[in-house]
N, C-alpha and C positions, 0 to 999 in steps of 0.2 A: 120823486120820495118823499113823505111828510113826515113830521116827526113820530109818528104814531108804528108809520113802520123800520126805526129806527133798531127795536131790537135787543138792543144793548152790544150791539158790537162797536167793536173797538175802532173799526175804520173796515174799507174793502177786503184787506189781509185777512183779517179775523174773520168774517163772512165765509171769504176762501177755504179757510183751514176750516173751519166748521162743516162746509159742504164735506170736503172730503171726507174729514172725519167718519161722517155719515154713511159715504160712500162707501168707504173699507169699511167699514161694520158691516153694510148690506151684503158686500160681495164678498168676507169673507167666509170662505168654503164650499164654495157655488161654483159648479163647474158648469162646463160644457154647457147645454141647453136652457137648464136650471140661470146660470150668471149672465146668457144673455135674455133669458127673459127678464129681468130684474135692470138692468140695463135700457132695455127698450124702457120697464116704464122707470126709469130718473129722466129719461128724454122726455116721455110725453107729461112727465110731472113739469118740468121745466120748460116745456110749448103754453102747458097751460100759464103759468107764474108769468113767461113773458107776454105774452096777449090778454090778461086780465078774466075776471069773473066774467061767465057769459053774460049779456043782455035780463034782467031780473033779479040777476043771485047775486046772493051779498059775497063780499070778499071774507075770500079765507084764512086769508091771511093775520087778516083783524080779529078774526075771530079768534085765533092758533095764538097772534099775543097779547091779547087779556089773558088767558091764561097760559103764557109762558113764567120760569122761576130761573132765576142764578141757577138752581139746581139743577133742572131738565132742559138745558140747551139745546137738545133736540128733539121737545115735541109736536113739533113743525109734525114732523117725517112717522108721527106714529100710525096713521092709518093704515097711510104705505106697508110699515111695517105689520099691521095687524096682520093684510093680504099677503106676504109673503111668507108667512107663517105659517100662515091658515094653506096657501099654497102647498108650501114643505110639509105639512102634515099630512095630505090628502094623497102622496105622493107615495 
């Protein structure tokens, strides 16, 4: 992992705590099928990050880290939140 991907985490435990907080936020109030859909999207995101960007595509984490601020520690999840919010409005 390069220094550009550090994202100012205090280490692995700090990064995991941020991921747990984001997942908790995403699942808050979700039940049944909606909860399962959110979990499947989270798993999909993890798989995408683990495998890296597709050939010829920019690394999304680099773009997100460039605009990330200390006050907005979960900016990387914003596109996912927008998708979940859109689906919830349409139910």
